[in-house]
C-alpha positions in Angstrom: 90.7 94.4 103.3 90.6 94.5 99.7 94.0 93.2 99.2 92.8 89.6 100.2 90.5 89.4 97.7 90.9 91.5 94.8 94.6 90.8 94.3 94.1 87.2 94.7 91.9 87.2 91.5 93.5 90.1 89.5 97.1 88.2 90.0 95.0 85.3 88.2 93.5 87.4 85.5 96.6 89.2 84.7 98.8 86.0 84.7 98.3 85.2 80.9 99.6 89.1 80.4 102.8 88.6 82.9 103.8 85.6 81.0 103.7 87.4 77.7 106.0 90.3 78.8 108.3 87.7 80.2 108.1 86.0 76.6 109.4 89.5 75.2 112.3 90.1 77.6 110.6 92.4 79.9 111.7 92.6 83.6 109.9 92.9 86.4 111.9 95.9 87.8 111.1 97.3 84.1 107.5 97.3 84.6 107.4 98.5 88.1 109.1 102.0 87.2 107.0 102.0 84.0 103.9 102.0 86.0 105.2 104.2 88.5 105.9 106.7 86.1 102.5 106.0 84.5 100.8 106.7 87.7 102.8 109.6 88.4 102.3 111.2 84.9 98.2 110.9 85.0 98.3 112.6 88.6 100.1 115.4 88.3 99.3 116.2 84.1 95.5 115.7 84.6 94.7 116.6 88.1 95.8 120.0 88.7 94.2 121.0 85.6 90.9 119.1 86.6 90.4 116.2 84.2 89.9 114.0 86.9 88.0 111.5 84.6 91.0 111.1 82.0 93.6 111.1 84.9 91.8 108.3 86.9 91.8 106.1 83.6 95.5 106.5 82.7 96.5 105.8 86.7 94.1 102.7 86.9 95.8 101.5 83.6 99.7 102.0 85.0 98.2 100.4 88.7 97.8 97.4 87.6 101.7 97.5 86.7 101.6 96.4 90.9 100.5 93.3 90.4 102.1 91.9 86.8 105.8 93.0 88.4 105.2 90.9 91.4 103.6 88.0 89.1 106.7 88.0 86.4 108.7 87.7 89.6 107.3 84.4 90.8 106.9 83.3 87.4 110.4 83.8 86.9 111.2 82.5 90.6 112.9 85.7 91.0 111.4 87.5 94.6 113.9 89.2 95.7 114.6 91.8 98.6 115.4 94.5 96.1 112.1 93.7 94.3 110.1 94.1 97.2 112.1 96.9 98.1 111.6 98.8 94.8 108.1 97.7 94.6 106.9 99.4 98.2 109.2 102.6 97.6 107.5 103.2 94.1 104.0 102.1 95.9 105.2 105.6 98.1 106.0 107.6 95.2 102.6 106.8 93.4 100.5 107.7 96.4 101.8 110.6 97.0 101.4 111.4 93.3 97.7 110.9 93.5 96.4 112.9 96.8 99.4 115.6 95.5 97.7 116.1 92.5 94.4 116.2 94.2 95.9 118.9 96.3 97.3 120.8 93.7 93.5 120.9 92.2 92.5 122.2 95.1 94.8 124.5 95.5 94.6 126.0 92.3 91.5 125.5 90.0 89.6 123.8 92.6 89.8 126.7 95.1 89.2 124.8 98.1 91.5 125.3 101.2 89.8 122.7 103.1 89.7 120.4 100.4 93.1 121.0 99.5 94.7 120.1 103.2 92.5 117.0 103.7 94.2 115.8 100.4 97.6 116.5 102.3 96.5 114.8 105.5 95.6 111.9 103.0 99.0 111.6 101.4 100.7 111.9 104.6 98.7 109.4 106.8 98.9 107.4 104.2 102.9 107.5 104.4 102.7 107.1 107.8 100.7 104.7 108.2 102.6 102.4 105.8 106.1 103.4 107.8 104.5 102.1 111.1 104.0 98.7 110.1 107.5 98.8 108.3 109.0 100.4 111.1 107.3 97.6 113.9 108.3 94.6 111.8 112.1 96.3 111.6 112.1 95.4 115.3 110.9 92.4 115.1 107.1 92.7 115.7 104.6 91.1 113.7 102.4 94.1 113.6 99.5 92.0 113.4 96.8 94.1 112.4 95.7 95.3 109.0 93.7 98.3 110.1 90.3 99.8 108.6 91.8 101.6 105.6 94.7 100.0 103.9 96.7 101.1 100.6 94.1 99.6 98.3 91.1 100.7 100.4 92.5 104.4 99.7 93.5 104.0 96.2 89.7 102.4 95.2 87.9 104.9 96.9 89.9 108.0 95.9 90.2 107.0 92.6 86.7 105.7 91.9 85.1 108.8 93.6 88.0 111.2 91.2 86.9 109.2 87.9 82.9 109.6 88.7 83.4 113.2 89.8 85.5 113.3 86.6 82.0 113.0 84.9 80.9 116.5 85.8 82.5 118.1 82.9 80.6 115.6 80.9 77.3 117.1 81.8 76.0 114.7 85.0 74.6 117.2 87.7 76.1 116.4 91.0 78.4 114.3 91.1 81.4 115.7 91.6 80.5 115.7 95.4 81.8 112.2 95.6 85.2 113.4 95.6 85.1 115.3 98.8 83.5 112.8 100.3 85.4 110.1 99.4 88.6 112.2 100.4 86.7 112.9 104.0 86.5 108.8 104.2 90.0 108.3 103.8 91.2 110.6 105.8 89.3 109.8 108.7 89.8 105.8 108.0 93.5 106.5 107.5 93.7 108.1 110.8 91.9 105.2 112.6 94.4 103.0 111.1 97.3 104.5 112.4 95.4 104.6 115.5 95.3 101.0 115.2 98.5 100.2 114.4 100.1 102.5 116.8 98.1 100.7 119.7 98.6 97.1 118.1 103.0 97.9 118.4 102.8 99.8 121.4 100.6 96.1 123.1 103.4 93.9 120.9 106.3 95.7 122.1 105.2 95.3 125.5 104.5 91.9 125.1 108.2 91.1 123.8 109.7 93.0 126.5 108.0 91.4 129.0 108.6 88.0 128.0 112.6 89.1 127.1 113.0 90.4 130.7 111.2 86.7 131.9 113.8 84.7 129.9 116.6 86.5 131.3 115.0 86.0 134.2 115.3 82.9 134.1 118.7 82.4 132.7 119.5 84.3 135.6 118.2 82.2 138.3 120.9 79.8 139.5 
């Protein structure tokens, strides 16, 4: 849902910056690598220590590289299968680092095994949700469903809540409850999205198999 509207808006906003990087000789792939490295560092350095606010700030700054590299590729006319593959693969690495960092926090100083498990579920379910669409498309199906909680929603919900929860260290009372709520929302939303995509792939595969069988039957008819 957010991809449809937010991506278009931020793409327009970041176009001048993308053009600036092109003039400086920076490649889209370099931006992809740097952005992922920044997200991973922000998540795995700050989150496990409970520095949720500063970790979110660092991650947010680098998350926008996901829009900048694609913008640069389009301006250069270099959109390629390799670029799409690299971007998608490193997105999974970044997502894993974010929820992995939160899991480490709850496994350590956060001292909450349940929320540690929920964070791990968010990590795993996010990967599986992405895989179902990629695998469905790989076998020739359109997978014509977005689902309740896609990557953009997962990141926005988790990062906004983590950033606000981090204000607890600055003396804002009671706000730390937002992160547990957000993790449960992401976990349930990811599960619903997974079910939506599995059901869609099952329906589309049945329709494709039926169409193939009908076509083969008509060819066999003299």
